[in-house]
Every structure is written in C-alpha cells, then in structure tokens.
N, C-alpha and C positions, 0 to 999 in steps of 0.2 A: 486424659488425652484431649488436646485442644482441637476444635474443628476449624481448620483453615479453609477458606472459601476461594475456589478457583473458577467458578462458573458464574458469571454475571457480577453486577455491582454489589457492594456491601451495604447492609442496613445499618444506619448510624446508631440504632439502639441495640439490636440483637448481636451485632458483631463488634461491639465497642472494644473488646480486648484485642482484636487484630486490626483495628483501624488506625491508620497513621494520620496524625495531625500535621498537615503539610503547611509550609509557609505561604503558599498561594491561597489557601483557605483563609488564613488570617488577613492577608492583604485584600482579598475581595470583600470580606465582611467589613473591614475598615473603610473601603471605598464606598460601599453601599450606604453606610451610616453617615459619611461626611461629604460625599459628592453626588452629583446627579448625572454624570456622563454614563452612557451605555457601556456595556462590557462585552468584549469578545474573548472567549477562552480558547486558546490555541493549544492543541495537544495531538500527539501521534496516537496511533491505535494502541490499545492495551496500556494506557497510562493512568487509568483510574479516574477518567473524566466524569463519568456518570456518578461514581461514588462521591466525588467532590461536590457535584451539584446536589445530590441528596443531603450531604452534610450542610450545605448552605440553606436548603429548605428547612431542615430540622432545626437549625440554630435560630432562624429568623421568624418562621411562620408562627403566628399567634403570639409573638413577643413584640408587639407594636409594629409588626410588619405582616403583610400578606404575600405569600409566595405561591405562584402557580407554575407547575412543571408540565411542559408540553413536549412530547416526543414525536417529531414530525415523520419518523419512519413508520408510525402507526396511523398517520392521517394521509391516506392514499386517495386523495380526491383531486381530480384535474379541473373540474368545473369551478370557476371562481366563487359564485354564491355559496355552493355547498362547502367549499373549503373554508371560507370565512365563518360560516355558521358553526361548523364543527369546532373550529378554533375557539370561538366565543363560548360554545357550550362547555368545552373542556375547562376554560378559564373560570367560568361561572361556577362549575362544580367544585373546582379546587378552592375557590374563595367563598363558598356559600356560607360558611360559619361567620364571616365578617360582614356580609351584605345586609344592609338595613332595608328591608323590603317595604317599610312604611314610607319610604321616600316617594316624592311625587314623580321622580325620574324613573322610568321603567326600562328594564333591559329586554327589549323586544327582539328576540332572535330571528323571527321570521322576516324582519325588515332589513336584515344585514345581507347585502348583495355584492359589495365591493369594499375597497379600502376606505372610502369616504364614510360609509355607514359603520365600518369597523372602528374608525376613529371616534365617531359619536358614541359607540358602545364603550370604548375605553374611558372616555370622559364621564359617561354615566356611572361606570363601575367605580371610578375614582371618587365621585361625589357620594356614592352610596356605601362607601367603606370608611366612615369617619374615624373608626377606632385604629385604623392602620396609618402609620406615619408615612409609609411608602408601600407601593405595590411592586413586587419583583416578578417579572414574567420571564421564565427560563425557556428559551427556545433551543431544544437539543436536536441534533441531526438535521440541521438546516439545509444540508446538501440534498435532502429528499424533497424539499419544496419544489413543486413543478416550475419549470422555467418560465412559463407564461404568467406565473403569479409572483415569482421571486422578485423581479425588478420593481414592480408596482408596490409590493409589500414593504420592501426596505427603503425605497425612495420615499414612500409615504411616511414611514417611521422617522425618517430624517426630518421631514416637514413637521411631524408631530413633536419631535424634540425641539426644533427651532421655535415652534409656537410656545413651548413651555418656558423659553427664555424671553419671550416678548412681554408686552404690557397689557395684553388683553385681559378681559374680566375673568376668563376661565383658564388662563395660562398656568395657574397653580395645579389644575387638574392634570395637565400634561406633564408638569414637572414632577408630580408625585410618582410617576411610573418609570421604572428602570427596566431595560431589556438586557438579558444576558443571552448571548448567542454562542453556541458550541456545536461542534461536529467536525467530521473529517472533510472540511472544505478549505480550499486554498484561501487564506485570509486576504490575499491581494485582491481577490474579487470583491471583497466586502469593505475593506478599509484602506488598502494601500495604493490602489490604482488612482489615476487622475480623476476618473468619474465614479469612484466607489461611493456608495450611498452613506456609509458610516465614517467616511474620512473626517477627521477632526472633531467628531462628536462622541468618540468612545475611547476606552482605554483597553489595551490588549494585555492579557495575562497569559503567559506561556507555562503550561504544566509540564514539569520535568520529572524524571525518574527519582526514586528515593535516594537519599544520601546515605553514606555509611552510618551516620549517627541515627538514622531511622530504624535500622535493622534490629538492634537490641530490643526495641519495644515489641518486636514480634518473637524473638527467640527467648524472651523472658517467660513465655508461655510453656517452655520446656521445663516444667518444675522438677522432673526426675533427674535432670542433669545438674552438675555443679556449675557454678558461675564461670569457672575457667573454661569448662567444656562449651558453655553457651557462647562465650566470647569467640572461641575458635570457630564455632559453627557460624556465627554472624559474619566473621571475616571471610570465611570460605564461600558463604552464600553471595556476599557482595562481589567477590572476585569473579564468580561465574555470571551473575545476573546484572551487575553494575546498577543495581537498584530498580531494575524492570519490575513494576508492580505485580503483574501476573506471575512471572517466573519466580519472583521472590516468595509469593504465597505458595506457589506450586512446589518449590523446593522445601519450604517449611513443612508442607503437607507430607511429602515423601519422607522427610526425616522423622516426622512425628509418627508415621506409620511403620517405619523401619525398625525391626527388632535388633539389627546389628549394631545400632548406636549405643544401646544400653550397656553392652559389655566391651565395647571397643576402647582400647587405651587412648589417652589424650593424643599421643604421638601419631595415631593412625586415623584420627577423625577426618582430617583433610582428604586423605586417600579414599576413605569410605564415601565421602561426599562426591569425590571425582567419579568413582564407579557408579554412584547413584545417578549422577547427571548423564553419564554416557549411556547407561542401560535404559533409562526411562525418558530422556529428552532428546539426545542426539541420535542414537541408533534405533530408537523405537518411535512409534507414532504417538504424538501428543496432539490432541484435537485442536487446540488453539494455534500451535505452531504449524500444523498442516493447513489450517485455514489461511494463515499468512502466506505460506508458500504457494498454495493454490491461487490466491489473489495475485501474487507475483507472476505466476505462470500465465494467468489470463492477460495481464498487461504485456507480457512478452509476446503472446500470440497476436495481439493487436498491432504492436509496433516492431518487435524483433530486435530491440536494442537495450532493453531493461537489464537482461542478464549481463550484457557487456558492461553496463554502468556499475552494477553491483560488484562484478569481478574486479573492476578497476580499483574500487575502494578496498575490497577484501584482500587482494594480492599485492597491490602497490602502494596503498595508503600509508603504510608504516614507513616506507623508505622515501616516498615522494609525497609530501603533504598535499592533499587535495582540498581546494576551497571552492571550486565550481565544478558542477557535474551535470551531465545530461540526465534529464528526468529528476532533477534534484528535489523539486517540490513534492512530486508523487512519492518518491522513496522516503522522504521525511514524514509525510502524512501517514503512510502505512506503517512507519516505525522500523524499517529495515536499517536505516542509517540515522545518525544524529550529528548535530553540529556542536563542537566544543567551543569554549570561550575564546580560543584563539582563531576561530572561524574554520578550523579543519573539519572535514567530514570523515566520520569513522563508522564502522559497523557498530550497532547499538550496544552489544555486549558479547562476552566470550561464548556464551551458548549459541547465539546467532552465528558467530564466526565459525564454530565447529560444525554447526548444523548446515550452514551454507557450503562449506568445503565438502562435507559428506554428500550433500545434495548434488553439487556439480560433478563430483567424481562418479557418483552413481549414475548420473545422467549420461556421462561420457561412456561408461561401461555398457549401459543399456543401448546407447546408439550404436556402439561397435558390435554388440551382440546382434542387434537387428540387422546391421549391414552384413554380417557374416552368415546370417540365417536367411537371407533373401533367396527366393527360388532361382535356380540356375536358368540361364537363357535356353530357349528351345534349340536343340542341336541343329535343326534345319536353319534357324536364324543365325546361330553363332558360328557355324562352320560349313555345313554341306551346301548351303545356298551360295556361298562365295566361291567354293570349289567348283560348283556347277557353272557359275557365271564365268569363272576364270577359263574353264574348258571351252565354253561358248566363244569367249573372246579369242582364245588361242586358235580354235578351229577357224574362226572367221579370218584371222590374220594369215593362217596357212593357205586358205583359199585365195585371199587377196594376193599373196606372194606369187601365185602362178601367173598372175596377170600383170606383174610389175617387172621391171628390168632388174638384173642382178645387182647393179650399184645401189638400187633403192631398197634392197632386201635388209641391209643393216638397220634402216629406219624402222622396219617392221619388228625386228628383234628388240630394239631399244624401247619401242612402244609397248611390246609385250612385257618387258621387264618393269617398266613404269606402271603398267596395269597390275602386275603382281604386287608392287609396292603399295598402291592405293587400296587394293582389295585386302591386303594384309592389315593395313591401317584400319580399314572399316571393321574387320573382324575383331581386332584388338580393342577398338573403341566400343564395340557392341558388348564385349566381355568385361568392360570396365577396367581393363589392364592398361589402357591408354587414356589420358585425360583429354578434355576438349582442347586445351591449349596445345598438348602434344600432337593431337590429330591435325590441328590447323598448321602446325609447323611442318608436318609431313606433306600436306597438300601444297604448302608454299614451296617446299623443296621440289615438288613435282613441276610446278610452273617455272622455277628457276632453271630446270633442266630442259625445258622446251627448246632453247637455242641449239641443243645437241641435235635435235631432230632436224632443225632448219639447216645446221651446218652439214649434216650427212646428206641432206637432200641436195644442197648446193654442190657438194663434192661429187655426188652421183650424176649431176647434170653436166659436169665439165667434160 
C-alpha cells in the first residue's frame, strides 16, 4: 500500500513516488539559472505551492546555489527592528553551511533595525558566500507581513534590484540575490498596479492544477491493479478533481484504502469511484473542504454578496459564459473558481460543484427549518391586544356618536371600519402573514379612502 499524503506539503525526498514534476518547476529553475529578475509565484489555495517551493530548494541548495526558505506566517513581529532581525536570523541559519566566517565582513544582527541595515546585511551575506553562484530567498505567505513594514520592505527590494543593475563597485552583490515571493496575496498589489513595487522587475509564474497526463504517475503506485484498471482510475479521478492537487491525492488515498476496488470488475470501477466521492467528500465532512467553506462563509458575513457571486458561476456559468465577476480576485485566490484559457470563469472542479450545490441546498433547508421553528408571538401581542384596542376605539366612537348629529353618524361608522382594517393589518404583520410591502399598501389604501370621510361630512352639513 502506498502512503498518499493529504496533510501539508510533500517532502521532495521522502515522498518522491507521489510527487508530480510540474512544468512550472522546470520553468522557474531555468529562470533562476539564466536570469536575475525576481519571481512572483501566483497560486490559488491547495495548489501545491509550498511543495513546489520545497522542490526548488531541494534542487538548488548546495548545488552552486544557496536557498533560504522563509515562511512569514511564522514571523509574527510588528515592530520593525525585531521583524528584520528575525528575518536575517532565519536567512543566516538556512545558509550557514555556505557562509565563510573568516571574511572581514561580519553579519552583525544586533545592528539591523530597518531596511537600510537589512540591505547591508544582504550585501554582506552575498560577499561571504563565494561558493554560491546565486542566493535564492524564498518569501512565502507574504500576505502575513505587517502593513507598516510591507511597503518599505518591497519598495526597498526594488531599489536593491535596481542597484544590482547599476555600475557601482558592489552591484554584483545585489545582482547575486533573487527573491521568490509567494502566498495568497493579490498580485496586483505587488506587480500589476501603477505604483506596485515589483512592477517590471519580476516575472510572474502561475501555478495551475495537474493535467490529465500527470495523474498516471500517481495511479502507477496501485501495483495490485492491472494497467487497464489503473488507466480507468486515472480518468475517473481527473473527471472529479480536474487535477486539483489535494483532491487528487485524497481520492488516490481513498482508493488505496478501499477494499472494494480489488474485486470490482473493470466496468464498475467508475461507479465505485463515484460512490467513494459522494460518501467521503460531498456528503461527508472533509477537513480541507470544510476549511474552504468556512473561509467562504466568513467572507459572506463581512460583505453579504460572496454567495451570490459563487451561485452565479455555479448555476448560470454553463449557459451564459462569465468573464467578469464580483469578488473575482478573492474567489480565484481561495480557489473556489478558476479562469479558463478563453477567459471564462468556472467552478474549479466537479467535486466543488457538487459540494457547493449540497452546501447551498442544505443552507436553504436549515434556514427554512429555523424559520418554521421560531417561537410563536405572544398571544397578547398577536391578538388580544388589538381586540382590546378595537373595543376601546369602538366604545369611544359610540360615545362620540351621542354628541354628533345624525347626518354625521355615517362618518363614525366608516371610521370604525377603517380602524378595523388597520388593526387587522397590524395583527397580520405581527404574525408575519403580511409582508412589510403588503402592510404599506394597506395603510396607503386607508389614506386613499379619507376623501370618503370628507364627502360624508360635506353631505351631512348640507
């Protein structure tokens, strides 16, 4: 039995048999070896971004390159000097095997207080690692960098890059360092806006889901199955996951653990996988899927229109191609939707489609159930109070009628009838059997009938 990993990134050494060699990996390695522009890695959630970064580090580190990996979700420091010192400490620890400590230039961490001193540290580091052709600094989860530091850091790195292109005596020290930025951050903030710090100095790589050709490299681990059965499994997995890295690994794991596959005839394999998906991913709780939906619900609570945007793609995207969408960037980053080559926006895969349909249907049922189970209105509020009020009004009008002339008495009757109408509307509105709009129509009708009172009064005075 093969151990398929569904929790966290893969280790390039331990998990080599279930690791996919993606085209973006080859492209980034080629870029690092032949160019000096910085790199921005754009990817949706659960696309295998961290695994790819680990692969880059494993391929290059100590092979004429030095690679330092920094996860900014673990550097939770708001004060600038402490932030930069922690970053420098992490970089130094990652590259310690390459550092020539006999150099006259010392890496004094206690003197690092801002970007200017951080820049000096990077130059010193560059000069003290003569064995490394280039130094690669991987900045992951850059969205966690405090806002009060983010702007100065990346604006400073732009200046550092520009200095490497200059004619200064130490420009080669700056040119030796390449920054790779990754994380669930809107790339427009970093490279595409008019004043974005990395504009024109970096190359963007977009990490996509697996292709159909990638899946057999995973299903080949099912050694107990025939090649024909493995091919059918690969096709079925792709139909459900559309190459989603986590879901592909998860479905492989479920198949590997399921005893029903060993005795299932080839003609039934696809149906068995359908049942497996429905029972374990769509109608059951999967930790990673639940995390995604919880995140989507938090966005909905903040704005109130995220569900509407997702429903638009889910229910109308097939009939009416959607190329622009409200909250498009957020939904692309969390990985609910994706953009095809023809610019259409679609739900990321079939599992997400079915899970979303079940999610929205269940939500409607729960909302209706809650509505039906609401506590009944207090009888005094919903009925008796209005009856009592009506009797008070009727009694008052009866008393008034003793002091008015006979021709005026019809006006008293009409007023009483209109009072009945208003009180009935109030009771219906209180019991939620009349909408707000309907209640307003009733009140409007009351005012439209006021001329009746005026007309009766005029006739009574003639």
